[in-house]
C-alpha positions as CSV (number, residue, x, y, z in Angstrom):
1,M,-16.1,8.8,6.1
2,S,-15.9,7.4,9.7
3,T,-12.7,6.8,11.7
4,Y,-12.5,4.3,14.5
5,S,-9.6,3.4,16.9
6,V,-8.0,0.1,16.8
7,A,-9.7,-0.6,20.3
8,V,-13.1,0.1,18.8
9,A,-12.4,-2.0,15.8
10,K,-11.1,-4.9,17.8
11,N,-14.3,-5.0,20.0
12,G,-16.8,-4.2,17.0
13,L,-15.3,-5.5,13.9
14,P,-18.5,-7.2,12.7
15,S,-20.5,-4.1,12.8
16,L,-17.7,-2.1,11.0
17,I,-17.8,-4.7,8.5
18,D,-21.5,-4.2,8.1
19,R,-21.0,-0.5,7.8
20,A,-18.5,-1.0,5.0
21,L,-20.9,-3.3,3.2
22,E,-23.5,-0.6,3.4
23,G,-21.2,1.8,1.6
24,E,-19.6,3.6,4.6
25,E,-15.9,4.4,4.4
26,V,-14.6,2.8,7.5
27,I,-10.9,4.0,8.6
28,I,-9.1,2.3,11.6
29,S,-6.6,4.7,13.2
30,R,-3.8,4.1,15.5
31,H,-2.8,7.0,18.0
32,G,-5.0,9.4,15.8
33,K,-3.3,8.4,12.4
34,P,-5.3,6.4,9.8
35,V,-3.7,3.0,9.2
36,A,-6.2,0.7,7.6
37,E,-9.4,0.8,5.6
38,I,-12.3,-1.6,5.7
39,R,-14.2,-1.8,2.2
40,P,-16.2,-4.5,0.5
41,I,-14.5,-6.5,-2.2
42,V,-15.6,-5.6,-5.7
43,P,-17.3,-8.3,-7.4
44,G,-15.5,-9.7,-10.3
45,A,-12.2,-8.3,-9.1
46,Q,-9.4,-11.0,-9.3
47,P,-6.4,-11.2,-7.1
48,P,-3.0,-11.0,-8.8
49,S,-2.3,-14.2,-10.8
50,A,0.9,-15.9,-11.9
51,V,0.3,-14.1,-15.3
52,N,0.6,-10.9,-13.8
53,Y,3.7,-11.6,-11.9
54,E,5.5,-13.2,-15.0
55,W,4.5,-10.0,-16.9
56,L,6.0,-7.8,-14.2
57,R,9.2,-10.1,-13.9
58,A,9.6,-9.7,-17.8
59,R,9.3,-6.0,-17.6
60,R,11.9,-5.8,-14.8
61,E,14.3,-8.0,-16.6
62,A,14.0,-6.2,-20.0
63,R,15.0,-2.8,-18.3
64,P,18.7,-1.9,-19.0
65,A,21.0,-2.4,-16.0
66,V,22.2,0.6,-14.2
67,E,25.9,1.0,-13.9
68,I,26.0,3.0,-10.6
69,T,25.0,2.1,-7.0
70,S,22.9,4.2,-5.0
71,V,25.7,4.7,-2.7
72,A,27.9,5.9,-5.5
73,L,25.1,8.0,-6.9
74,L,24.5,9.8,-3.4
75,D,28.3,10.4,-3.0
76,E,28.3,12.0,-6.4
77,L,25.4,14.3,-5.5
78,Y,27.0,15.3,-2.3
79,E,30.2,16.1,-4.1
80,D,28.3,18.3,-6.5
81,Q,27.0,20.3,-3.5
82,G,30.2,20.9,-2.0
83,R,29.6,18.6,1.0
């Protein structure tokens, strides 16, 4: 795995893409922290389709409603801790 700064990536993107295509793990960092990865697209992989989104929407809508807001839940948690 090789890590390159944003500045190096900006100036040498084509060569970093070539490295990724050759199998090297290419990580881009900003201020020393990894923020992005360059990797080849897997042949045959499909981007999410409308069917996937419909399936997710149906699952979300099938979930039972929650009867408490996050604010009320946090209030109850803090009250239980004596705060």
